[in-house]
C-alpha positions in Angstrom: -14.4 -19.6 6.0 -17.0 -16.8 5.3 -21.1 -17.6 4.5 12.1 9.4 19.1 12.5 12.1 17.1 13.9 12.5 13.6 17.7 12.8 13.2 18.8 16.4 12.6 19.5 15.8 9.0 16.2 14.1 8.4 14.2 16.8 10.2 15.9 19.5 8.2 15.2 17.8 4.9 11.7 19.2 4.2 12.6 22.0 1.8 15.1 19.9 -0.1 12.6 17.0 -0.4 9.9 19.1 -1.9 12.4 20.5 -4.5 13.8 17.0 -5.4 12.8 16.1 -8.9 15.5 14.0 -10.4 14.8 10.4 -11.3 17.0 7.4 -10.8 18.9 5.9 -7.8 22.3 7.1 -8.9 24.3 5.3 -6.1 27.5 3.5 -6.9 27.2 -0.3 -7.2 28.1 -2.3 -4.1 28.0 -5.9 -3.0 24.9 -6.6 -0.9 23.7 -8.9 1.7 21.6 -11.9 0.9 18.2 -10.8 -0.3 14.8 -11.6 1.2 11.6 -12.3 -0.6 9.6 -9.8 1.4 10.7 -7.1 4.0 11.3 -8.1 7.6 8.8 -5.5 8.9 6.2 -5.1 6.1 3.8 -2.1 6.1 0.4 -2.8 7.7 -2.4 -4.4 5.5 -5.1 -2.1 7.0 -5.6 0.6 4.4 -8.0 2.5 2.2 -7.9 4.0 -1.3 -10.1 6.1 -3.5 -9.7 7.6 -7.0 -11.1 10.5 -8.9 -14.3 8.7 -9.7 -15.4 8.8 -6.1 -15.2 5.1 -5.5 -13.8 4.3 -2.0 -12.5 1.0 -0.6 -11.3 0.1 2.9 -9.7 -3.1 4.2 -9.7 -3.7 7.9 -9.2 -6.6 10.4 -12.2 -7.4 12.6 -13.3 -10.2 14.9 -11.1 -11.5 17.7 -7.6 -12.8 18.4 -5.4 -13.6 15.4 -3.5 -16.1 17.5 -6.7 -18.0 18.1 -7.7 -17.6 14.4 -10.7 -15.5 15.4 -9.7 -12.6 13.2 -11.4 -11.9 9.9 -10.4 -9.4 7.3 -13.3 -7.4 5.8 -13.6 -5.2 2.7 -16.0 -2.2 2.5 -16.9 -0.1 -0.5 -18.3 3.4 -0.9 -19.8 3.7 -4.4 -19.6 7.0 -6.3 -22.2 9.4 -5.2 -22.9 7.5 -2.0 -22.2 8.7 1.5 -22.6 5.2 3.0 -20.2 2.3 3.1 -21.2 -1.3 2.3 -19.7 -4.6 3.4 -18.5 -6.3 0.2 -16.0 -9.0 1.4 -16.0 -11.8 -1.2 -17.6 -15.0 0.3 -16.4 -18.6 0.3 -12.7 -18.2 1.2 -11.0 -18.1 4.6 -9.5 -14.6 5.0 -7.8 -14.9 8.4 -4.4 -14.2 6.6 -5.5 -10.9 5.2 -6.8 -9.2 2.1 -5.0 -7.2 -0.5 -6.7 -5.2 -3.3 -5.8 -3.8 -6.7 -8.1 -1.0 -8.0 -8.8 -1.5 -11.7 -10.5 1.9 -12.3 -13.9 3.2 -11.2 -16.0 0.5 -9.7 -13.7 -2.4 -10.7 -11.3 -4.0 -8.3 -9.3 -7.2 -7.9 -8.8 -8.6 -4.4 -6.5 -11.5 -3.2 -6.7 -13.6 -0.1 -3.4 -14.2 1.8 -2.4 -17.7 2.8 -3.5 -18.8 6.3 -3.9 -22.1 8.1 -4.0 -24.8 5.3 -4.4 -22.3 2.5 -1.0 -22.1 0.7 -2.0 -20.2 -2.4 -4.0 -17.0 -2.9 -7.5 -17.2 -4.6 -8.5 -14.0 -6.4 -11.9 -12.3 -6.8 -12.9 -9.6 -9.2 -15.7 -7.1 -9.2 -16.8 -4.4 -11.7 -19.7 -3.0 -9.7 -18.2 -1.8 -6.4 -18.4 -5.2 -4.8 -22.0 -6.0 -5.4 -21.0 -9.1 -7.4 -17.7 -11.0 -7.5 -16.3 -13.5 -9.9 -13.5 -15.9 -9.4 -10.0 -15.1 -10.8 -6.5 -16.4 -10.3 -5.3 -18.2 -8.3 -1.7 -17.1 -7.4 0.6 -19.9 -6.4 2.7 -19.4 -4.2 0.5 -17.1 -2.1 0.7 -13.4 -2.1 3.2 -11.5 0.0 2.1 -9.8 3.2 2.2 -6.3 1.9 -0.7 -4.0 0.9 0.5 -3.5 -2.7 1.1 -7.2 -3.5 -1.3 -7.1 -6.3 -1.6 -4.6 -9.3 -4.0 -4.4 -12.2 -2.9 -2.8 -15.4 -4.2 -2.0 -18.9 -6.1 -4.7 -20.7 -6.5 -6.7 -17.5 -2.8 -7.6 -17.1 -1.7 -8.3 -13.5 1.3 -8.4 -11.4 1.4 -10.4 -8.1 4.1 -10.2 -5.5 4.5 -13.6 -3.8 6.8 -15.3 -1.4 8.9 -16.4 -4.4 9.1 -13.2 -6.4 7.0 -11.2 -8.8 4.6 -12.9 -11.3 3.1 -11.3 -14.5 -0.5 -12.5 -15.0 -2.8 -12.6 -18.0 -6.3 -11.1 -17.6 -8.3 -12.8 -14.9 -5.2 -14.6 -13.6 -5.6 -17.2 -16.3 -1.8 -17.8 -16.4 1.2 -16.5 -14.6 4.9 -16.2 -15.7 7.9 -15.2 -13.5 8.6 -11.5 -13.8 11.6 -11.3 -11.4 12.8 -12.2 -7.9 14.6 -10.2 -5.3 17.8 -12.0 -6.1 17.4 -11.5 -9.9 16.7 -7.8 -9.4 19.7 -7.4 -7.0 21.9 -8.8 -9.8 21.1 -6.0 -12.3 23.1 -2.8 -12.4 20.1 -0.9 -10.9 19.6 -3.5 -8.3 23.3 -3.5 -7.3 23.2 0.3 -6.8 20.3 -0.2 -4.4 21.6 -3.4 -2.8 18.0 -4.9 -2.8 17.0 -6.3 0.6 13.5 -7.5 -0.4 10.6 -6.7 -2.7 7.9 -4.6 -1.1 5.3 -3.6 -3.8 4.3 -3.9 -7.4 2.5 -1.5 -9.7 2.0 -0.6 -13.3 3.5 2.7 -14.6 2.5 4.7 -17.7 1.7 2.6 -20.8 1.5 -0.5 -18.6 5.1 -0.6 -17.7 5.7 -3.2 -14.9 7.1 -1.6 -11.7 8.7 -3.2 -8.6 9.5 -1.5 -5.3 12.1 -2.7 -2.8 14.0 -2.0 0.3 17.6 -0.9 -0.3 20.7 -1.9 1.7 22.6 1.1 0.2 21.8 4.3 2.2 20.1 7.1 0.4 18.6 5.0 -2.4 14.8 4.7 -3.1 14.3 1.3 -4.7 11.7 1.8 -7.5 12.4 0.0 -10.7 10.7 -0.1 -14.1 10.9 -2.9 -16.7 12.3 -1.5 -19.9 14.1 -3.2 -22.9 14.2 -6.5 -21.2 15.9 -5.3 -18.0 15.1 -3.3 -14.9 16.1 0.3 -14.6 16.1 2.7 -11.7 12.9 4.7 -11.7 12.6 6.2 -8.3 13.2 9.7 -7.0 16.7 10.9 -6.3 17.1 11.3 -2.5 18.5 14.7 -1.3 21.8 14.9 0.5 20.1 15.3 3.8 18.8 11.7 3.5 22.0 10.3 2.0 22.9 8.3 5.1 19.4 7.0 5.8 18.1 3.5 4.8 15.2 3.9 2.5 12.4 1.3 2.1 9.4 1.7 -0.2 6.2 1.1 1.9 3.6 1.8 -0.8 3.6 2.1 -4.6 0.3 2.8 -6.3 -1.0 4.0 -9.6 -3.0 7.2 -9.3 -4.4 8.6 -12.6 -1.6 8.7 -15.0 1.1 8.9 -12.3 2.4 7.1 -9.2 2.2 7.7 -5.5 4.9 6.2 -3.2 5.4 6.2 0.5 9.0 5.9 1.6 10.3 4.9 5.0 13.5 6.8 5.8 15.7 5.8 8.7 15.3 3.2 11.4 14.1 2.9 15.0 12.9 6.0 16.8 14.2 8.3 14.1 12.1 6.8 11.3 10.4 9.2 9.0 7.8 8.7 6.2 8.2 10.7 2.9 5.5 10.9 0.2 6.6 10.9 -3.4 4.5 11.6 -6.5 5.5 10.9 -10.2 3.5 12.8 -12.8 5.0 11.0 -15.8 8.1 13.2 -16.1 9.4 14.1 -12.7 9.2 13.2 -9.0 8.1 15.5 -6.2 8.8 14.6 -2.6 7.2 15.8 0.6 8.9 16.8 3.8 9.4 13.9 6.2 6.8 13.0 8.8 8.2 11.6 12.0 6.8 8.0 12.1 8.6 5.6 14.5 5.7 3.3 14.0 2.9 3.0 11.3 -0.5 1.6 12.1 -2.0 2.0 8.6 -1.8 4.1 5.4 -4.3 5.5 2.9 -4.2 6.9 -0.6 -6.9 9.2 -1.9 -8.0 11.4 -4.8 -5.4 13.6 -6.4 -2.5 11.7 -4.7 -3.6 12.6 -1.2 -2.2 10.4 1.5 -2.7 9.6 5.2 -0.6 7.8 7.7 -1.8 6.6 11.1 1.0 6.6 13.6 -0.7 5.0 16.6 -4.2 4.5 18.1 -4.7 8.3 18.6 -2.5 10.1 16.1 -2.5 10.5 12.3 -1.6 13.0 9.7 -2.7 13.7 6.1 -1.2 15.3 3.0 -3.3 16.9 0.4 -0.9 16.2 -2.5 2.3 17.4 -4.2 3.5 20.6 -2.6 1.3 20.4 0.5 2.5 20.0 4.1 1.6 17.3 6.5 -1.5 18.1 8.6 -1.9 16.5 12.0 -5.4 15.4 12.8 -7.3 15.7 16.1 -7.1 12.7 18.4 -8.7 9.8 16.6 -11.9 8.0 17.7 -11.5 4.8 19.7 -10.7 1.7 17.6 -9.7 3.6 14.5 -8.2 1.1 12.1 -7.4 3.3 9.1 -8.3 6.6 7.5 -10.3 7.1 4.3 -9.8 10.1 2.0 -12.5 11.5 -0.2 -13.0 14.4 -2.6 -12.6 18.0 -1.5 -10.3 17.1 1.4 -12.8 14.8 3.1 -11.3 12.7 5.9 -13.0 9.8 7.6 -11.7 7.6 10.4 -12.7 4.0 10.0 -13.1 2.2 13.3 -13.3 -1.5 13.6 -13.9 -3.3 16.9 -15.0 -6.9 17.1 -18.1 -7.0 14.9 -18.7 -3.2 14.7 -17.6 -1.0 11.8 -18.0 2.8 12.4 -17.4 5.6 10.0 -16.4 9.0 11.6 -16.2 12.2 9.5 -13.9 15.0 10.4 -15.8 18.3 10.7 -14.7 21.7 12.0 -16.0 20.8 15.4 -14.2 17.4 15.5 -15.2 13.9 14.6 -18.8 13.2 13.8 -20.3 9.7 13.6 -21.7 9.0 10.2 -22.5 5.3 10.0 -22.4 2.0 11.9 -22.4 -1.5 10.4 -22.8 -4.7 12.4 -20.8 -7.4 10.7 -21.6 -11.1 11.2 -18.3 -12.7 12.4 -18.2 -16.5 12.0 -16.4 -17.2 15.2 -15.3 -20.8 15.5 -15.3 -21.4 11.7 -11.5 -21.3 11.4 -10.7 -24.0 14.0 
């Protein structure tokens, strides 16, 4: 409580991916395996996000061993017009299980606590002033799924929560929840059968507040993004080019950016895994070339649909937006947990080690230390 190398087809897919613009899965229906509520290997919770208003948020794990319950998840905010981060983790709830967050525009954000120890549901907290003050919202029961986009905030305060049992649609403030779908129910729809849904991975709101679900697909070459329309789910993801037609596709991230969507897709498995960024502008999808990512330590989404992927302790790459190419970064500072993207191509490395948070800014001469925050870690409070 708080006070290998890409397969030849995948490596050659860059030009085709950038040109891909068709929407819809388009694969033939096929019988699928039993579905899971969440993916077997979820994307990492450590992340950051920023929008066009200049508000930045970062979620990192600090403290000690998770096995000994000495780990604590912390949230930091960088308000508009400020160069400095502030510790803004909501107080009063054990956060050893992790934090997920749903930007609600500008300085507003909703965050959820993942279940841990004896906590079986997910309390929610909301802020409208970049984390200076929090109010209680929710809760979500059963608890939120262990994925970074398990919570979404939409128009008028409507919410979607991805839990261990499925997706729930929430009223403003989480006052009441109703079942939106489950992995099994989605898999039984025509669009779900074409994907052969293996598990739900993210939730979001599309244009005009349309509920969106993301999933892993057991049918190769299908990107599982679905929109609720006319009382049913329709395929709403990008068409995957022929070069990726034999690859398993899983949606790692799905987030609302401005009036569009940004998604990160995992293509392939094992040493040949690649990550593809996809942007939806309201009428068409644009895909990036694949980035070779046999492992992923963290992901970040920034202004204008910019994205970053941290591959391991030393290596990461960024993408400025639609039509841009992946840009490899210099070797990361020690203990980097995630990257943070800002306006004008600004890139920060957020390092978290024990009780120390350090912000490093990428400059022409390399990484330059900008800020250090000493966080009070309540060791022993989780036993």
